[in-house]
C-alpha positions as CSV (number, residue, x, y, z in Angstrom):
1,X,-151.7,132.9,127.2
2,X,-148.6,135.1,127.4
3,X,-148.7,135.4,131.2
4,X,-149.0,131.5,131.5
5,X,-145.8,131.1,129.3
6,X,-144.0,133.7,131.5
7,X,-145.0,131.9,134.7
8,X,-143.5,128.6,133.1
9,X,-140.2,130.4,132.1
10,X,-139.6,132.3,135.4
11,X,-138.8,129.3,137.6
12,X,-136.4,127.8,135.0
13,X,-134.5,131.2,134.8
14,X,-134.2,131.5,138.5
15,X,-132.7,127.9,138.7
16,X,-130.1,128.8,136.4
17,X,-129.2,132.0,138.1
18,X,-128.8,130.3,141.4
19,X,-125.7,128.2,140.7
20,X,-124.0,131.2,138.9
21,X,-124.6,133.4,141.9
22,X,-123.2,130.7,144.1
23,X,-120.1,130.4,142.0
24,X,-119.6,134.2,141.9
25,X,-119.5,134.4,145.5
26,X,-116.7,131.8,145.7
27,X,-114.2,134.1,143.6
28,X,-112.4,136.7,145.7
29,X,-109.9,139.4,144.7
30,X,-107.0,137.4,146.1
31,X,-107.7,134.8,143.4
32,X,-107.5,137.3,140.4
33,X,-104.8,140.0,140.7
34,X,-104.6,142.2,137.5
35,X,-101.4,143.8,138.6
36,X,-99.6,140.6,139.1
37,X,-100.8,139.3,135.7
38,X,-99.7,142.3,134.0
39,X,-96.2,142.1,135.6
40,X,-95.9,138.6,134.1
41,X,-96.8,139.7,130.7
42,X,-94.5,142.5,130.7
43,X,-91.5,140.3,131.8
44,X,-92.2,137.9,128.9
45,X,-92.4,140.7,126.4
46,X,-89.2,142.1,127.7
47,X,-87.5,138.7,127.3
48,X,-88.6,138.3,123.7
49,X,-87.4,141.9,122.8
50,X,-83.9,141.0,124.3
51,X,-83.8,137.7,122.1
52,X,-84.8,139.8,119.0
53,X,-82.2,142.4,119.7
54,X,-79.5,139.7,120.3
55,X,-80.4,138.1,116.9
56,X,-80.3,141.5,115.0
57,X,-76.9,142.3,116.5
58,X,-75.6,139.1,115.5
59,X,-76.8,139.3,111.8
60,X,-75.5,142.7,110.6
61,X,-73.7,145.4,112.2
62,X,-75.2,148.9,111.9
63,X,-72.5,149.8,109.4
64,X,-72.9,146.8,107.2
65,X,-75.3,146.7,104.1
66,X,-76.2,144.3,101.4
67,X,-77.3,144.7,97.9
68,X,-78.5,142.2,95.4
69,X,-78.9,142.0,91.6
70,X,-80.0,139.5,89.0
71,X,-80.2,139.7,85.2
72,X,-82.0,137.4,82.8
73,X,-80.9,137.0,79.3
74,X,-83.4,135.7,76.5
75,X,-82.6,135.7,72.9
76,X,-80.7,134.2,70.0
77,X,-77.8,134.8,67.7
78,X,-78.2,133.6,64.1
79,X,-74.7,131.8,63.9
80,X,-72.3,130.6,66.5
81,X,-72.4,127.6,68.8
82,X,-76.4,127.8,69.1
83,X,-77.0,128.5,65.3
84,X,-80.0,130.8,65.9
85,X,-81.6,128.8,68.8
86,X,-83.4,130.9,71.5
87,X,-81.6,130.6,74.9
88,X,-82.3,131.6,78.4
89,X,-79.6,132.2,81.0
90,X,-79.1,134.4,84.2
91,X,-76.6,135.7,86.6
92,X,-76.7,136.7,90.2
93,X,-74.6,139.2,92.3
94,X,-74.4,139.9,96.0
95,X,-72.4,142.9,97.5
96,X,-71.7,143.2,101.0
97,X,-70.3,146.6,102.2
98,X,-68.9,147.3,105.8
99,X,-67.5,150.6,107.2
100,X,-65.3,150.7,110.3
101,X,-64.7,154.4,110.6
102,X,-67.3,156.1,108.1
103,X,-64.8,156.8,105.5
104,X,-63.5,153.3,104.7
105,X,-65.2,150.3,103.2
106,X,-64.6,146.6,103.1
107,X,-66.4,145.3,100.1
108,X,-67.0,141.4,99.4
109,X,-68.6,140.4,96.0
110,X,-70.4,137.2,95.4
111,X,-71.7,135.8,91.9
112,X,-73.3,133.1,90.6
113,X,-75.3,131.8,87.5
114,X,-75.3,129.8,84.4
115,X,-74.5,132.6,82.0
116,X,-71.4,130.7,80.5
117,X,-70.0,132.4,77.3
118,X,-68.4,129.3,75.9
119,X,-71.7,127.5,75.9
120,X,-74.1,130.1,74.6
121,X,-73.8,132.6,71.7
122,X,-76.0,135.2,73.6
123,X,-73.9,134.9,76.7
124,X,-70.6,135.3,74.7
125,X,-71.8,138.8,73.6
126,X,-73.6,139.8,76.9
127,X,-70.8,138.6,79.3
128,X,-73.0,137.6,82.2
129,X,-71.4,136.1,85.3
130,X,-71.3,132.4,84.8
131,X,-70.3,130.2,87.6
132,X,-72.1,126.9,86.7
133,X,-74.9,127.7,89.1
134,X,-72.5,127.8,92.0
135,X,-71.9,130.8,94.3
136,X,-68.4,132.1,93.9
137,X,-66.3,134.8,95.8
138,X,-65.7,137.3,93.1
139,X,-63.6,139.7,95.0
140,X,-62.6,141.1,98.5
141,X,-61.3,144.8,98.6
142,X,-60.7,147.3,101.2
143,X,-60.9,151.1,100.4
144,X,-59.7,153.9,102.6
145,X,-58.3,157.4,102.6
146,X,-54.7,158.1,103.1
147,X,-53.2,161.6,103.3
148,X,-55.8,162.9,100.7
149,X,-55.5,160.0,98.5
150,X,-58.1,157.2,98.2
151,X,-56.7,153.6,98.3
152,X,-58.1,150.4,97.3
153,X,-56.6,146.9,97.5
154,X,-57.6,143.3,97.3
155,X,-58.5,140.3,95.3
156,X,-60.6,141.0,92.3
157,X,-59.4,144.6,92.1
158,X,-58.1,146.1,88.9
159,X,-55.4,148.7,88.6
160,X,-58.2,151.0,87.0
161,X,-60.8,150.6,89.8
162,X,-60.4,154.3,91.0
163,X,-60.2,155.6,87.5
164,X,-62.6,158.4,86.7
165,X,-63.0,157.6,82.9
166,X,-65.1,159.6,80.4
167,X,-67.7,157.5,79.0
168,X,-71.4,158.3,79.7
169,X,-72.7,155.6,77.0
170,X,-75.2,153.0,78.3
171,X,-73.8,149.9,76.7
172,X,-76.0,146.9,75.7
173,X,-73.3,144.3,74.9
174,X,-70.0,143.7,76.7
175,X,-67.9,144.9,74.0
176,X,-69.3,148.4,73.6
177,X,-69.1,148.7,77.5
178,X,-65.4,149.1,77.1
179,X,-65.9,152.2,75.1
180,X,-63.2,151.2,72.7
181,X,-60.6,151.0,75.4
182,X,-60.5,147.3,76.4
183,X,-56.9,147.4,77.4
184,X,-57.4,149.7,80.5
185,X,-56.7,147.8,83.6
186,X,-54.9,145.0,81.9
187,X,-55.6,141.3,83.0
188,X,-54.4,141.8,86.7
189,X,-57.0,140.3,89.0
190,X,-55.3,141.4,92.4
191,X,-54.2,145.0,92.7
192,X,-53.5,148.1,94.6
193,X,-54.9,151.3,93.2
194,X,-54.7,155.0,94.2
195,X,-56.6,158.2,93.2
196,X,-56.4,161.8,94.1
197,X,-58.9,164.5,93.4
198,X,-57.6,168.1,93.1
199,X,-61.0,169.6,93.5
200,X,-60.9,171.6,90.3
201,X,-62.0,168.9,87.9
202,X,-58.6,167.1,87.6
203,X,-58.0,163.7,89.0
204,X,-55.1,161.3,88.8
205,X,-55.2,157.5,89.4
206,X,-53.0,154.6,89.1
207,X,-52.3,151.0,90.3
208,X,-50.1,148.0,90.2
209,X,-51.6,144.4,90.0
210,X,-50.6,140.8,89.4
211,X,-52.2,138.3,87.2
212,X,-52.8,135.7,89.9
213,X,-51.5,132.2,89.9
214,X,-51.5,130.9,86.3
215,X,-50.7,127.4,84.9
216,X,-47.1,127.1,83.6
217,X,-46.4,124.2,81.3
218,X,-42.8,122.6,80.9
219,X,-42.2,120.0,78.2
220,X,-39.0,117.9,78.3
221,X,-37.4,117.1,74.9
222,X,-37.6,113.4,73.9
223,X,-34.2,111.6,74.1
224,X,-32.8,108.2,73.4
225,X,-30.3,106.1,75.4
226,X,-28.6,102.6,75.1
227,X,-29.5,99.8,77.6
228,X,-26.5,99.2,79.7
229,X,-25.6,96.2,81.7
230,X,-25.9,98.1,85.0
231,X,-29.5,99.0,84.0
232,X,-30.6,95.5,83.5
233,X,-28.8,94.1,86.6
234,X,-30.7,96.7,88.6
235,X,-34.1,95.4,87.3
236,X,-33.4,91.7,87.3
237,X,-34.9,89.7,90.2
238,X,-34.1,86.0,89.1
239,X,-30.5,85.5,90.0
240,X,-26.9,86.0,88.7
241,X,-27.1,83.6,85.8
242,X,-30.2,85.2,84.4
243,X,-28.7,88.5,84.9
244,X,-25.4,87.7,83.0
245,X,-27.5,86.4,80.1
246,X,-29.5,89.5,79.9
247,X,-26.1,91.7,80.1
248,X,-24.7,89.8,77.3
249,X,-27.8,90.2,75.1
250,X,-27.9,94.0,75.8
251,X,-24.3,94.5,75.0
252,X,-24.4,92.6,71.8
253,X,-27.6,94.1,70.6
254,X,-27.2,97.7,71.7
255,X,-30.9,98.3,72.3
256,X,-31.6,101.8,72.4
257,X,-35.2,102.8,73.9
258,X,-36.8,106.1,73.4
259,X,-37.8,108.1,76.6
260,X,-41.2,109.9,75.9
261,X,-41.4,113.6,76.4
262,X,-42.8,114.8,79.7
263,X,-45.1,117.5,80.4
264,X,-45.2,119.1,83.7
265,X,-47.9,121.7,84.7
266,X,-47.3,124.0,87.8
267,X,-48.9,127.1,89.3
268,X,-46.9,130.2,88.5
269,X,-46.8,132.4,91.7
270,X,-48.2,135.7,91.9
271,X,-45.5,138.3,91.5
272,X,-45.4,142.2,91.8
273,X,-42.4,144.4,91.1
274,X,-39.9,141.7,90.6
275,X,-38.0,140.2,87.5
276,X,-40.3,136.9,88.0
277,X,-43.6,138.7,88.0
278,X,-46.3,139.0,85.6
279,X,-47.8,142.5,86.7
280,X,-49.8,145.2,85.1
281,X,-49.1,149.1,85.7
282,X,-51.9,151.6,85.0
283,X,-51.9,155.4,85.1
284,X,-54.8,157.9,84.3
285,X,-55.3,161.6,84.1
286,X,-58.8,162.9,83.6
287,X,-60.7,166.3,83.6
288,X,-64.5,166.6,84.3
289,X,-66.4,169.6,83.7
290,X,-70.2,170.6,83.6
291,X,-70.6,169.4,80.1
292,X,-67.9,167.3,79.1
293,X,-65.1,165.0,80.3
294,X,-61.7,163.9,79.1
295,X,-59.5,160.9,80.2
296,X,-56.1,159.6,79.2
297,X,-54.8,156.3,80.5
298,X,-51.5,154.4,80.2
299,X,-51.5,150.7,80.7
300,X,-48.4,148.3,80.8
301,X,-49.8,144.9,80.8
302,X,-47.7,141.6,81.3
303,X,-50.2,139.8,83.6
304,X,-51.4,137.8,80.5
305,X,-48.0,136.2,79.6
306,X,-47.9,138.5,76.7
307,X,-46.3,142.0,77.2
308,X,-48.1,144.9,75.7
309,X,-48.3,148.8,76.2
310,X,-51.5,150.7,75.4
311,X,-52.6,154.3,75.2
312,X,-56.3,155.0,75.7
313,X,-58.3,158.0,75.3
314,X,-62.0,158.6,76.3
315,X,-64.3,161.6,75.8
316,X,-67.9,162.5,76.9
317,X,-70.0,165.4,76.0
318,X,-73.2,165.9,78.2
319,X,-74.9,168.9,77.5
320,X,-77.9,170.3,79.3
321,X,-80.2,168.2,77.0
322,X,-81.6,164.7,77.1
323,X,-78.7,163.1,75.2
324,X,-74.9,162.3,75.7
325,X,-72.2,161.5,73.2
326,X,-69.3,159.4,74.2
327,X,-66.1,158.2,72.2
328,X,-63.0,156.4,72.7
329,X,-59.8,155.3,71.1
330,X,-56.8,153.1,71.8
331,X,-53.3,152.3,70.4
332,X,-50.5,149.8,71.1
333,X,-46.9,149.6,70.3
334,X,-47.7,147.5,67.3
335,X,-49.5,150.2,65.5
336,X,-52.8,148.4,66.1
337,X,-55.9,150.6,67.2
338,X,-59.5,150.4,68.2
339,X,-62.3,153.0,68.3
340,X,-65.8,153.5,69.5
341,X,-68.8,156.1,69.5
342,X,-72.0,155.9,71.1
343,X,-75.1,158.0,71.8
344,X,-77.6,157.6,74.7
345,X,-80.6,159.8,74.7
346,X,-84.0,160.0,76.7
347,X,-86.9,158.8,74.6
348,X,-90.4,158.5,76.2
349,X,-90.2,156.7,79.5
350,X,-86.8,155.1,78.9
351,X,-83.4,155.7,77.1
352,X,-82.2,154.9,73.8
353,X,-78.7,153.8,72.9
354,X,-77.0,153.5,69.6
355,X,-73.3,152.7,69.3
356,X,-70.5,151.3,67.2
357,X,-67.1,149.8,68.2
358,X,-64.2,147.8,66.7
359,X,-64.2,144.3,67.8
360,X,-60.5,144.3,68.5
361,X,-57.4,146.3,68.1
362,X,-56.2,145.9,64.6
363,X,-54.1,147.7,62.0
364,X,-57.0,147.1,59.3
365,X,-60.6,147.5,60.5
366,X,-62.3,145.9,57.5
367,X,-64.9,143.4,58.7
368,X,-64.0,144.3,62.3
369,X,-66.9,146.5,63.6
370,X,-69.9,145.8,65.8
371,X,-73.1,147.9,65.9
372,X,-75.9,147.9,68.6
373,X,-79.2,149.5,69.3
374,X,-81.0,149.1,72.7
375,X,-84.1,150.7,74.5
376,X,-84.1,150.4,78.3
377,X,-87.0,151.2,80.7
378,X,-87.9,151.0,84.2
379,X,-90.8,148.8,85.2
380,X,-90.6,150.0,88.6
381,X,-87.8,150.9,91.1
382,X,-86.3,147.5,91.1
383,X,-86.8,146.2,87.6
384,X,-85.6,147.3,84.3
385,X,-86.3,145.7,80.9
386,X,-84.0,146.2,78.0
387,X,-84.6,144.8,74.4
388,X,-81.6,145.2,71.9
389,X,-80.2,144.1,68.8
390,X,-76.5,143.9,67.4
391,X,-74.6,143.1,64.2
392,X,-71.1,141.9,64.3
393,X,-69.1,141.8,61.1
394,X,-67.5,138.4,60.6
395,X,-64.2,138.5,58.5
396,X,-64.0,135.5,56.2
397,X,-67.5,134.4,56.8
398,X,-70.2,134.4,54.3
399,X,-72.6,136.4,56.5
400,X,-72.3,138.7,59.4
401,X,-73.7,137.6,62.9
402,X,-77.3,139.2,63.9
403,X,-78.5,138.9,67.5
404,X,-81.7,139.9,69.3
405,X,-81.6,139.8,73.2
406,X,-84.0,140.7,75.9
407,X,-82.4,141.4,79.3
408,X,-84.4,141.8,82.6
409,X,-82.4,143.3,85.5
410,X,-83.5,143.1,89.0
411,X,-81.9,145.0,92.0
412,X,-82.9,144.8,95.6
C-alpha cells in the first residue's frame, strides 16, 4: 500500500520540479550582482548619515547645553486669599548655556507656570515662577574672565550674582531662603557684577545695576478759569450774530468752568551712575574655610524708588558631621533689623531643615517671626519630594497663619 502511494506522488513531484528547474536556468549572474546592490545600499546609508549630521549641527553646537526643571506645589494655608483651601500650582524653568572660549558662558533663562503669588496663599509663601502659563524670557547674561576677575552682565542679573555668601541652609519657604538678608542685591534687575578670588579663602564681589523701566505717574493740579469771548468765538460755528450773543452772555455771567486733573503715566528710563538714575550698588567681602564661612555685604538701593542703605552679615558652620548651622542679620539706616537661624541635617534617606526668620526688617519683632520645618528626600536622580510646614505670626490678627505644602521637584 505504501509503495502504491509513493508511485502516485512521484509523478506529481517531478511535475512541480520541472518548471522550477526551467525558471532557474533562465537566471544568470549578470541579472543578480551582489557587489552592485551593496554599493547602492551603502550610498543610501551615507546620504542618511549626512542628513542626520546636518540636523544635529543645526540644533545645538557642541558647547551648548540645556537643563530643565519643574516644581509642583500642593498644599493649603489656613488663612489668606484661599482660606484653607488646598491648591495646586506649578512652575517650569529652561536654562540654555553656551561657551565660546571654554572660559565664558552665555546664559539664557526661560520660565513659565501658574504659581502666581497674588492668587494663592501657598504661592505667596513658596514664591514659584508664575507667568500665567506663558513662557517668559527671565534673563540673558554673559559671564567671562577679565584680568583675574570674573565678570557677568545682562538683563535679569543682580548686583549680588557673583557673591560668595555664607549660608548652608536648605530653605523650604521663600522667606527663609534669604537667610535673613533680603536686601542684598536690592531691586536692580539689570546689572554688571564682578568678583575676585584671592585663592586663600578670601573673595570680594560687587556690582551696579538699574531697576529697569518703571512706571512714573504725573498728576496735574485742578484749576479753574473764566470763559472768555475769544474762547467762545473760537468754538461757535453758526455765524457772527450767534457768536456775539454768546460773547455777551459769557461776559455778563462770568462762567468759570473747572478743568479736571490729568494723570499722565510714562516709563521711567533705565539709568546707571547719573543724577536721573534709579540704581543699586552692592559690595561683599567673604571668607570661606573648611568648616565655616563668613560674609559681609553692603547695599545701597535706589532702584525701587525708595532710597535705602543696608548692612548684611551671614555665617555658616559646616563641621565634619551630618549637619550645618546657618545664621544671618541685616540692618538699615532707620535702625530696623532682621535676623535668621537655621539647621539642616541628614536624617535617614533625606535631609531635615528647621529654621526661623523675621518676616521683615523692623525695630520691634513682636509678632514678626516665621518658623518652618521640612524633610527632603530624593526619589531618584531627577525627582525630589519635600513635605513641609510653616507658621507665620500675624500681628493684629486673632490667629497666626499655618501652612502645609508638599513640593515635587523635577530636574532633567
